[in-house]
Each structure stands twice: as structure tokens, then as C-alpha cells.
C-alpha positions as CSV (number, residue, x, y, z in Angstrom):
1,M,81.3,108.6,15.3
2,S,84.2,106.5,14.9
3,S,85.3,104.0,17.4
4,S,88.6,105.9,18.1
5,D,86.5,108.9,19.2
6,E,84.6,106.8,21.6
7,E,87.8,105.2,23.0
8,S,89.4,108.6,23.4
9,D,86.2,109.8,25.2
10,E,86.3,106.7,27.5
11,E,90.0,107.2,28.2
12,D,89.3,110.9,29.0
13,D,86.5,109.8,31.3
14,D,88.7,107.2,33.0
15,E,91.5,109.7,33.4
16,A,89.1,112.2,35.0
17,L,87.7,109.6,37.3
18,Q,91.3,108.5,38.3
19,R,92.1,112.2,39.0
20,E,89.0,112.5,41.2
21,L,89.8,109.2,43.0
22,E,93.3,110.5,43.7
23,K,92.0,113.9,45.0
24,I,89.4,112.1,47.2
25,K,92.2,109.7,48.6
26,A,94.5,112.8,49.3
27,E,91.7,114.6,51.1
28,R,90.9,111.5,53.3
29,E,94.6,111.1,54.0
30,A,94.9,114.7,55.0
31,A,91.8,114.5,57.2
32,N,93.2,111.3,58.9
33,K,96.6,113.0,59.5
34,R,94.8,116.0,61.0
35,R,92.7,113.8,63.2
36,E,95.6,111.8,64.4
37,E,97.5,115.0,65.3
38,E,94.5,116.3,67.3
39,D,94.2,113.0,69.1
40,S,98.0,113.0,69.9
41,K,97.8,116.6,71.1
42,L,94.7,115.7,73.3
43,Q,96.4,112.7,74.8
44,E,99.5,114.6,75.5
45,S,97.5,117.4,77.2
46,E,95.6,114.7,79.3
47,L,98.9,113.1,80.3
48,V,100.3,116.5,81.5
49,S,97.2,117.4,83.3
50,A,97.1,114.0,85.0
51,A,100.7,114.5,86.0
52,M,100.0,117.9,87.4
53,K,97.0,116.7,89.3
54,G,98.8,113.6,90.6
55,N,101.8,115.5,92.0
56,P,100.6,117.6,95.0
57,L,103.8,119.6,94.9
58,L,103.0,120.9,91.4
59,A,99.4,121.6,92.0
60,K,98.3,125.1,92.6
61,S,98.2,126.0,96.2
62,N,94.6,127.3,96.2
63,A,93.3,124.2,94.4
64,P,92.1,121.3,96.8
65,S,94.3,118.3,96.3
66,S,93.1,114.8,96.5
67,A,96.2,113.6,98.2
68,T,96.4,114.3,101.9
69,L,99.9,115.2,103.1
70,K,99.1,115.7,106.8
71,R,98.8,112.5,108.6
72,R,98.4,111.8,112.2
73,W,101.4,110.4,114.1
74,N,99.5,107.3,115.1
75,D,97.9,106.4,111.7
76,D,100.4,103.5,111.1
77,V,100.8,102.3,114.7
78,V,100.4,98.6,115.2
79,F,98.4,98.6,118.4
80,R,96.1,101.5,117.6
81,G,92.6,101.3,119.1
82,Q,93.4,98.3,121.4
83,G,91.6,99.7,124.4
84,S,88.4,100.6,122.6
85,G,86.6,97.5,123.8
86,E,87.1,98.3,127.5
87,P,84.1,99.7,129.3
88,E,84.6,103.3,130.6
89,L,84.2,103.8,134.2
90,K,81.9,106.8,134.9
91,K,83.0,108.9,137.8
92,R,80.3,109.7,140.3
93,F,80.5,112.6,142.7
94,V,79.6,111.6,146.3
95,N,79.9,114.2,148.9
96,D,81.4,111.8,151.4
97,T,85.1,111.2,151.7
98,I,84.8,107.6,152.9
99,R,82.1,106.5,150.3
100,N,83.5,108.2,147.1
101,D,85.0,106.2,144.2
102,F,88.6,107.3,144.8
103,H,88.5,106.2,148.5
104,R,87.0,102.8,147.7
105,Q,89.6,102.2,145.0
106,F,92.4,103.3,147.3
107,I,91.2,101.0,150.0
108,S,90.8,98.0,147.8
109,K,94.2,98.5,146.3
110,F,96.3,99.1,149.3
111,M,94.4,97.7,152.3
112,K,93.1,94.3,151.0
């Protein structure tokens, strides 16, 4: 075999290897593009679903919402719960008009 045959064989091998390398690079690039597209679609769908869940007006009526729309009228009152520390006076029933609690309170209030 002559040296030119060996060189042409090596060149043919190099060219084949270069083509294989280009083919592999193209496949990887296509796979990366596909993966990026899937990721972007997934992110977009997550954003849309988060927006739908976050807005109670767009949420389905039968689905329970995390946001409570109904609030009590005194939820944001400044002096809410001020009288909770005072002891409750328990009413007793005494079958005597002079000794019952109302009569004693009335007498102490207006007569003394």
C-alpha cells in the first residue's frame, strides 16, 4: 500500500467522523430546543393556573377558594374585644322582689 492510499483512508475516516460529530451536535441541539419549548410551555401553564387560582372571580364557582370574600363588619374595627376582660355578672333568680339583683341594683343606683 502506498502512503497516498493510507492518507486518503485517513481523510475518509476523518470526514466520516466529522459528519458523525455534526450529526450528534444537531441531535443534541434539537433535543435542547425541544426541552426548552416544553419547559416554557410548562411555565406558561403554571403561570396561567396560578393566575386562575389567585383570582377568586375567575375561579370556578364549585371549587373552594382560598381567599375569603365575606368578612364580618367588625373585622377591622379598632376597639374590637375591649370588654372581654370584664367579669360577667351572673344573674340569679330570687323569688323575692326586695332581695333580687334588679331591686338591689336599682336601690344602690337611685337611693344612695
